C-alpha positions as CSV (number, residue, x, y, z in Angstrom):
1,M,13.6,22.0,-54.7
2,N,13.8,19.5,-51.9
3,A,13.0,21.2,-48.6
4,K,14.9,18.6,-46.5
5,Y,18.5,18.9,-45.4
6,I,21.5,16.6,-45.1
7,I,23.5,16.8,-41.8
8,A,27.1,15.9,-42.5
9,V,29.1,14.7,-39.4
10,D,32.9,15.2,-39.7
11,Q,34.6,13.3,-36.8
12,S,38.1,14.5,-37.1
13,T,41.3,14.3,-35.0
14,T,40.8,17.3,-32.8
15,G,37.1,17.7,-32.8
16,T,33.7,17.0,-34.4
17,K,31.9,19.2,-36.8
18,T,28.3,19.1,-38.2
19,L,27.2,20.9,-41.4
20,L,23.6,21.5,-42.5
21,I,23.4,21.3,-46.3
22,D,20.5,22.0,-48.5
23,S,19.5,20.6,-51.9
24,E,21.4,23.3,-53.8
25,G,24.6,22.4,-52.0
26,N,24.7,25.4,-49.7
27,I,26.0,25.1,-46.1
28,N,23.3,26.7,-43.9
29,H,24.8,26.1,-40.5
30,R,27.8,24.8,-38.7
31,C,28.4,23.4,-35.2
32,Y,31.7,22.2,-33.6
33,L,33.0,20.6,-30.4
34,E,36.6,19.7,-29.6
35,H,37.5,16.5,-27.7
36,K,40.4,15.8,-25.4
37,Q,43.7,14.6,-26.7
38,I,45.0,11.9,-24.4
39,L,48.8,11.6,-24.3
40,P,49.7,8.8,-21.8
41,A,53.3,8.5,-23.0
42,S,55.8,10.1,-25.4
43,G,54.5,9.6,-28.9
44,W,51.2,8.1,-27.8
45,V,47.9,9.7,-28.8
46,E,44.4,8.4,-27.7
47,H,40.8,9.5,-27.8
48,N,38.0,8.5,-25.4
49,P,35.5,6.5,-27.5
50,Y,32.5,7.6,-25.5
51,E,33.4,11.3,-25.8
52,L,33.4,10.9,-29.6
53,L,29.9,9.5,-29.5
54,E,28.6,12.0,-27.0
55,N,29.9,14.9,-29.0
56,I,28.1,13.7,-32.1
57,R,24.8,13.3,-30.3
58,T,25.2,16.7,-28.7
59,L,26.0,18.4,-32.1
60,L,23.0,16.7,-33.8
61,G,20.7,18.0,-31.1
62,R,22.3,21.5,-31.2
63,M,21.9,21.6,-35.0
64,L,18.2,21.0,-34.8
65,D,17.7,23.4,-31.9
66,E,19.7,26.3,-33.4
67,C,18.1,26.0,-36.8
68,G,14.6,25.4,-35.6
69,L,14.3,22.1,-37.4
70,R,12.5,18.8,-36.7
71,S,13.9,15.4,-37.4
72,A,11.4,15.1,-40.2
73,D,13.3,17.9,-41.9
74,I,16.4,15.8,-42.2
75,Q,17.0,13.6,-45.3
76,C,19.9,11.7,-43.8
77,I,23.1,11.9,-41.8
78,A,26.4,11.7,-43.7
79,L,29.6,10.6,-42.0
80,T,33.2,11.2,-42.6
81,N,36.0,10.4,-40.1
82,Q,39.6,10.6,-39.2
83,R,41.3,7.5,-40.7
84,E,43.6,4.9,-39.4
85,T,42.5,5.6,-35.8
86,V,41.2,2.3,-34.5
87,L,39.1,0.8,-31.7
88,A,38.3,-2.7,-30.4
89,W,35.2,-3.6,-28.3
90,D,33.0,-6.4,-27.0
91,K,30.3,-7.4,-29.5
92,E,28.0,-8.4,-26.6
93,T,28.3,-5.4,-24.2
94,G,29.6,-2.8,-26.6
95,R,32.3,-1.8,-24.2
96,P,35.7,-0.8,-25.7
97,V,38.7,-2.7,-24.4
98,Y,40.9,0.3,-24.7
99,N,40.8,4.0,-25.8
100,A,40.8,4.8,-29.6
101,I,44.5,4.7,-30.7
102,V,44.9,7.7,-33.0
103,W,46.6,7.7,-36.4
104,Q,49.3,10.0,-35.0
105,C,50.3,7.5,-32.4
106,N,53.7,5.8,-32.9
107,R,53.5,3.1,-30.1
108,A,53.4,0.1,-32.5
109,S,57.0,0.0,-33.8
110,A,57.6,-3.4,-32.2
111,Q,54.5,-4.8,-34.0
112,C,55.9,-3.5,-37.3
113,A,59.3,-4.9,-36.6
114,H,57.7,-8.3,-36.0
115,I,56.1,-8.2,-39.5
116,R,59.5,-7.4,-41.0
117,E,61.0,-10.3,-39.1
118,M,58.4,-12.5,-40.7
119,G,59.6,-11.4,-44.1
120,L,56.2,-9.8,-44.9
121,E,57.1,-6.1,-45.4
122,K,57.1,-6.3,-49.2
123,T,53.9,-8.4,-49.1
124,V,52.2,-5.7,-47.0
125,T,52.9,-3.1,-49.6
126,E,52.1,-5.2,-52.6
127,K,48.7,-6.2,-51.2
128,T,47.6,-3.1,-49.4
129,G,49.4,-0.4,-51.4
130,L,50.7,1.0,-48.1
131,P,54.3,1.2,-46.7
132,L,54.6,-0.9,-43.5
133,S,54.2,1.7,-40.7
134,E,52.7,2.2,-37.3
135,F,50.8,5.1,-38.9
136,F,48.2,2.6,-40.1
137,S,45.6,0.6,-38.1
138,A,46.9,-3.0,-38.3
139,S,49.9,-2.5,-36.0
140,K,47.8,-0.5,-33.5
141,L,45.3,-3.4,-33.3
142,A,48.2,-5.8,-32.9
143,W,49.4,-3.7,-30.0
144,I,46.0,-4.0,-28.4
145,I,46.2,-7.8,-28.8
146,D,49.7,-7.9,-27.4
147,N,49.0,-5.6,-24.4
148,I,45.3,-5.9,-23.4
149,P,44.4,-9.4,-22.0
150,E,40.7,-8.6,-22.3
151,A,41.1,-8.2,-26.0
152,V,42.7,-11.7,-26.3
153,R,39.9,-13.3,-24.2
154,L,37.2,-11.7,-26.4
155,R,39.1,-12.6,-29.6
156,N,39.3,-16.2,-28.5
157,Q,35.5,-16.2,-27.8
158,N,34.7,-14.5,-31.1
159,R,33.4,-11.5,-29.2
160,L,35.9,-8.9,-30.3
161,A,34.8,-6.3,-32.8
162,C,37.3,-4.0,-34.4
163,G,37.1,-1.0,-36.7
164,T,38.1,2.5,-37.6
165,V,36.1,5.4,-36.1
166,D,33.4,5.2,-38.7
167,T,32.8,1.6,-37.7
168,W,32.5,2.5,-34.0
169,I,30.1,5.4,-34.7
170,V,27.8,3.4,-37.0
171,W,27.8,0.4,-34.5
172,N,26.6,2.7,-31.7
173,L,24.3,5.1,-33.6
174,S,22.5,2.7,-35.8
175,R,19.6,0.9,-34.3
176,E,20.6,-2.1,-36.5
177,R,24.0,-2.3,-34.7
178,K,25.7,-2.5,-38.1
179,H,29.3,-3.6,-38.1
180,I,30.5,-1.9,-41.3
181,T,33.2,0.2,-42.8
182,D,33.5,1.6,-46.3
183,Y,36.2,0.8,-48.9
184,T,38.2,4.0,-48.2
185,N,38.6,3.4,-44.5
186,A,39.2,-0.3,-45.0
187,S,42.0,0.5,-47.5
188,R,43.8,2.5,-44.7
189,T,44.0,-0.4,-42.2
190,Q,46.9,-2.3,-43.8
191,L,44.6,-5.4,-43.6
192,F,42.7,-4.8,-46.8
193,N,43.9,-6.2,-50.1
194,I,43.2,-3.5,-52.7
195,N,43.8,-6.0,-55.6
196,T,41.1,-8.4,-54.5
197,L,39.0,-5.8,-52.6
198,D,38.7,-8.0,-49.5
199,W,40.2,-8.5,-46.1
200,D,43.5,-10.4,-46.6
201,K,43.6,-13.5,-44.4
202,E,47.4,-13.8,-44.5
203,L,47.9,-10.2,-43.2
204,V,45.1,-10.4,-40.7
205,E,46.6,-13.5,-39.1
206,A,50.1,-12.1,-39.3
207,F,49.0,-9.1,-37.1
208,G,47.4,-11.5,-34.6
209,L,43.8,-10.8,-35.6
210,S,41.0,-12.8,-37.2
211,I,38.6,-12.0,-40.1
212,E,35.6,-12.4,-37.7
213,M,36.7,-9.3,-35.8
214,L,36.5,-7.1,-38.9
215,P,33.5,-5.2,-40.4
216,D,31.7,-5.8,-43.6
217,V,33.0,-3.4,-46.4
218,I,30.5,-1.3,-48.3
219,S,30.4,1.5,-50.9
220,S,30.0,5.0,-49.8
221,D,26.7,5.5,-51.6
222,T,25.0,3.1,-49.3
223,V,22.5,3.5,-46.5
224,V,24.2,1.7,-43.7
225,G,21.6,1.9,-41.0
226,H,19.2,4.3,-39.2
227,M,19.6,6.5,-36.2
228,D,16.8,7.5,-33.8
229,L,16.8,11.2,-34.0
230,N,14.1,12.7,-31.7
231,G,11.9,9.6,-32.2
232,R,12.3,9.4,-35.9
233,D,14.5,6.9,-37.9
234,I,17.0,8.9,-40.0
235,P,19.2,7.1,-42.6
236,I,22.9,7.0,-42.0
237,A,24.7,7.1,-45.4
238,G,27.7,8.5,-47.2
239,V,30.3,6.9,-45.0
240,I,33.8,7.8,-46.3
241,G,37.3,8.6,-44.9
242,D,37.9,12.3,-44.6
243,S,40.7,12.6,-47.2
244,H,38.6,10.6,-49.7
245,G,35.6,12.8,-49.0
246,A,37.6,15.8,-49.8
247,L,38.8,14.4,-53.1
248,F,35.2,13.7,-54.1
249,A,34.2,17.3,-53.1
250,Q,37.1,18.7,-55.1
251,S,36.9,16.5,-58.2
252,G,33.6,14.6,-58.2
253,L,33.5,12.3,-61.2
254,K,36.7,13.7,-62.7
255,M,39.2,12.1,-60.4
256,G,41.6,15.1,-60.1
257,M,44.1,16.1,-57.4
258,K,43.6,17.8,-54.1
259,V,45.5,18.9,-51.0
260,T,43.6,18.8,-47.7
261,Y,45.1,20.8,-44.8
262,G,44.1,19.6,-41.4
263,T,45.8,18.3,-38.2
264,G,48.0,16.5,-40.7
265,S,47.7,16.9,-44.5
266,S,46.8,14.6,-47.4
267,I,47.8,15.0,-51.0
268,M,45.7,12.7,-53.2
269,L,45.7,12.1,-57.0
270,G,42.9,10.1,-58.5
271,T,44.0,7.3,-60.9
272,G,40.6,6.0,-62.0
273,E,39.8,2.3,-61.9
274,K,43.5,1.4,-62.1
275,I,45.9,0.9,-59.3
276,V,49.1,2.9,-59.8
277,R,52.3,2.6,-57.8
278,C,54.6,5.5,-57.2
279,G,57.8,5.6,-55.2
280,N,57.2,6.2,-51.5
281,L,53.5,7.2,-51.9
282,A,50.6,5.1,-51.0
283,S,48.3,3.4,-53.5
284,T,44.8,3.5,-52.0
285,V,41.1,3.3,-52.7
286,A,39.9,6.8,-53.6
287,Y,36.2,6.0,-53.3
288,A,33.6,3.5,-54.2
289,F,30.1,4.4,-55.5
290,N,27.7,3.5,-58.3
291,S,29.1,-0.1,-58.3
292,H,32.6,1.0,-59.2
293,V,35.8,1.3,-57.1
294,Y,38.3,4.0,-57.9
295,Y,41.9,4.4,-56.8
296,A,44.4,7.1,-56.0
297,L,47.9,7.9,-55.0
298,E,48.3,9.6,-51.7
299,G,51.0,11.2,-49.6
300,N,50.2,11.5,-45.9
301,I,51.9,14.2,-43.7
302,N,51.8,13.7,-39.9
303,S,51.9,17.3,-38.7
304,T,50.7,20.5,-40.4
305,G,47.9,22.2,-38.5
306,A,49.1,20.3,-35.4
307,T,52.4,22.2,-35.7
308,L,50.6,25.5,-35.4
309,K,48.6,24.2,-32.5
310,W,51.9,23.2,-30.8
311,V,53.4,26.6,-31.4
312,T,50.3,28.2,-29.9
313,D,49.6,25.9,-27.0
314,K,53.0,24.6,-25.9
315,L,55.4,27.4,-26.9
316,E,52.8,30.1,-26.4
317,L,54.4,32.2,-29.2
318,I,51.0,33.3,-30.5
319,E,47.5,33.4,-28.9
320,A,45.8,31.6,-31.8
321,A,46.8,29.9,-35.0
322,G,45.3,32.8,-37.0
323,D,48.0,35.2,-35.5
324,A,50.7,33.3,-37.4
325,E,50.0,35.1,-40.7
326,K,50.6,38.6,-39.4
327,M,53.8,37.5,-37.6
328,A,55.1,35.7,-40.7
329,C,54.5,38.7,-42.9
330,S,56.4,41.0,-40.5
331,L,59.6,39.4,-41.8
332,K,61.2,39.8,-45.2
333,S,62.5,36.2,-45.1
334,N,62.7,33.1,-42.8
335,G,66.3,34.1,-41.9
336,G,67.5,30.6,-42.7
337,V,65.3,29.1,-40.0
338,Y,63.6,25.8,-40.8
339,F,61.1,23.8,-38.7
340,V,60.8,20.1,-39.3
341,P,57.7,19.0,-37.2
342,A,58.6,15.3,-36.9
343,F,56.9,15.0,-33.5
344,G,55.8,11.5,-34.4
345,G,58.4,10.9,-37.2
346,L,58.1,11.9,-40.8
347,G,55.4,10.6,-43.1
348,A,55.4,10.6,-46.9
349,P,57.5,10.6,-48.9
350,H,60.2,9.9,-46.2
351,W,58.5,7.4,-43.9
352,E,61.0,7.9,-41.2
353,P,59.3,7.0,-37.8
354,S,62.5,7.7,-35.9
355,A,62.9,11.3,-37.2
356,K,62.9,14.0,-34.5
357,A,61.3,17.4,-34.6
358,V,64.0,20.1,-35.1
359,I,64.1,23.9,-35.5
360,Y,67.2,24.3,-37.6
361,G,69.4,27.2,-38.6
362,M,68.8,29.7,-35.8
363,S,71.2,32.5,-35.0
364,F,71.4,35.4,-32.5
365,D,69.3,37.3,-35.0
366,S,66.4,34.7,-34.8
367,D,63.4,35.5,-32.7
368,K,59.9,34.1,-32.1
369,R,58.7,35.4,-35.5
370,H,61.2,33.2,-37.3
371,I,59.9,30.1,-35.4
372,V,56.3,30.9,-36.2
373,R,57.1,31.6,-39.8
374,S,59.1,28.5,-40.1
375,A,56.2,26.5,-38.7
376,L,53.9,27.9,-41.4
377,E,56.5,27.2,-44.1
378,S,57.0,23.6,-42.9
379,I,53.4,22.9,-44.0
380,A,54.2,24.0,-47.5
381,F,57.6,22.3,-47.7
382,Q,56.2,18.9,-46.7
383,I,53.4,19.2,-49.3
384,A,56.1,20.2,-51.9
385,D,58.0,17.1,-51.1
386,V,55.0,14.9,-52.0
387,V,54.3,16.9,-55.2
388,T,58.0,16.4,-56.2
389,E,57.6,12.6,-55.6
390,L,54.6,12.5,-57.8
391,E,56.4,14.5,-60.6
392,R,59.4,12.2,-60.4
393,S,57.1,9.4,-61.5
394,G,56.0,11.3,-64.6
395,V,52.8,12.8,-63.3
396,E,52.3,16.3,-64.7
397,I,50.9,18.7,-62.1
398,N,50.0,22.3,-62.9
399,E,47.4,23.1,-60.2
400,L,46.7,22.2,-56.6
401,H,43.0,22.2,-55.5
402,V,43.1,22.9,-51.8
403,D,40.8,22.7,-48.8
404,G,40.8,22.9,-45.0
405,K,40.9,25.8,-42.5
406,P,44.6,26.6,-43.0
407,T,43.8,27.7,-46.6
408,E,42.4,30.9,-45.0
409,N,46.1,31.8,-44.3
410,K,47.1,34.1,-47.2
411,F,50.8,33.8,-46.4
412,L,50.7,30.0,-46.4
413,M,48.8,29.9,-49.7
414,K,51.1,32.3,-51.4
415,F,54.2,30.5,-50.1
416,Q,52.6,27.1,-51.1
417,A,52.2,28.4,-54.7
418,G,55.7,29.7,-54.7
419,I,57.6,26.8,-53.3
420,T,55.8,24.3,-55.6
421,G,55.6,26.5,-58.6
422,K,51.9,25.5,-59.0
423,R,48.7,27.5,-59.2
424,I,46.6,27.1,-56.1
425,T,42.8,27.0,-56.4
426,K,40.6,27.0,-53.3
427,N,37.4,25.0,-53.0
428,R,34.5,27.3,-52.1
429,V,33.8,24.9,-49.2
430,E,36.5,24.8,-46.5
431,E,35.0,21.6,-45.0
432,A,35.5,19.5,-48.1
433,S,35.6,16.2,-46.3
434,A,32.2,16.7,-44.8
435,Y,30.9,18.1,-48.1
436,G,32.1,15.0,-50.0
437,A,30.4,12.7,-47.5
438,S,27.1,14.7,-48.0
439,L,27.4,14.2,-51.8
440,M,27.8,10.5,-51.3
441,A,24.8,10.4,-48.8
442,G,22.8,12.4,-51.3
443,L,23.4,9.7,-53.9
444,A,22.6,7.0,-51.5
445,T,19.2,8.5,-50.6
446,K,18.3,9.8,-54.0
447,Y,18.5,13.3,-52.8
448,W,20.8,14.0,-55.8
449,K,21.5,12.1,-59.0
450,I,24.9,11.4,-60.4
451,D,24.5,14.0,-63.0
452,D,24.0,16.6,-60.3
453,I,27.3,16.1,-58.6
454,N,29.8,18.1,-60.7
455,G,27.4,21.0,-60.7
456,L,27.5,21.1,-56.9
457,I,31.3,21.5,-56.9
458,R,32.4,25.1,-57.1
459,Y,35.8,26.8,-56.7
460,G,36.9,30.0,-55.2
461,E,40.1,32.1,-55.2
462,T,43.1,31.2,-57.3
463,I,46.7,32.1,-56.3
464,K,49.5,32.1,-58.9
465,P,53.1,31.3,-58.0
466,N,55.3,34.4,-57.6
467,M,58.8,33.1,-56.6
468,S,61.9,33.0,-58.7
469,E,63.5,29.6,-59.6
470,H,66.6,30.7,-57.8
471,E,64.8,31.5,-54.5
472,R,62.7,28.3,-54.7
473,E,65.8,26.1,-55.1
474,S,67.7,27.9,-52.4
475,M,64.8,27.5,-49.9
476,L,64.3,23.9,-50.9
477,N,68.0,23.1,-50.3
478,G,67.7,24.7,-46.8
479,W,64.6,22.6,-46.1
480,R,66.3,19.3,-47.3
481,E,69.3,20.1,-45.1
482,A,67.0,20.5,-42.1
483,V,65.2,17.2,-42.9
484,R,68.5,15.4,-43.0
485,A,69.2,16.8,-39.6
486,S,65.8,15.5,-38.4
487,I,66.5,12.0,-39.7
488,G,70.1,12.1,-38.5
489,K,71.6,11.8,-42.0
490,F,74.0,14.6,-42.8
């Protein structure tokens, strides 16, 4: 048994988490810090780049202190991150030209419209596998170029560096100052050609950028640099986007299907070494390791856990997200009330950036319990929409492997099984994204062998569907009516 540990860093939308993982795949300790959500205008979301870094450094120190460990006890640091969120900074000084623009932010509609006017919308999808949307990184970077003069000056001097959050973290934490990203994060920028597996010059230039601004692309089972941790060089490895890390933690070498519940949610189905196209879902890199690149279909949902946070923080209907289950269970039904949380538009499979959040179907009999229950149900309805889109393309789905903190909610899991008609199986590790990154980091540093991976993936509780076909169809019809109201199409 290896006495060393892997520390997995999960830099997510609302906070940063660290996990201490031993050679048997057990999580020995957890630390967490939230960071501020900066909302400078309606629909805009930003993060302070320095706060993200400082929280990681704080958590790494706290992990060692609370566990009584030395840096010599650490095998490596694994990294998974919120995707599509993007930054730009000066290569010489390291100073960001602007805050990190978060994936939830919808400010870049004009930049997307410009690409449409150029006649490149279809080209974007064919090359990147992604629908043209301000959800992805490219239009956010274009907004920076269009609105921040310092960015243009640095670009023209070949001093502007760009990247997703993983790139920013590795640049700052590695003593080598590596400017890298992995295939999964690159594939979410809308600048990366998934057919040729390289930055696409036509698209890069169409968004007002240059290849020189972009990071080198590497596989996730790579040591990307070394961090000074209490005077000792510790390898940084296992860099992977959060949703892709969760897929690896759920399926390993088998390339299955998973649903990750977080601030937003991701439904991902592995398709092996073949790119598959499916309706309004994204074709994306699933992960790259062992000299192979694997692909997936994905549906991204903008607001799931964020919906409960809004109900908690803004409406103050509950004191904590965990209270939602008890309130939902106090009702026999949703009373015809549906919540469409299109705070920043609707993601997959609708891709309607102009959709508005609505609470639909209220009557004099409705009270706060109905709103809270409908917020919970909205998570399951949105995931059911993506599952339906996959099944329309001929994919047979019998089971959903799920992960993320909201899976602790028994009402939500029961309703998810019922509204999809699918068996739900929980991963034994709630933090599957970080766990997947640790598996990749373990491969990169020879902590584990490929043959070890599937044995480290274990599952927990299974929930079977218990909803009649009539009830399911009735509720889905009510949901679809609410979505049409949100989009403005009756």
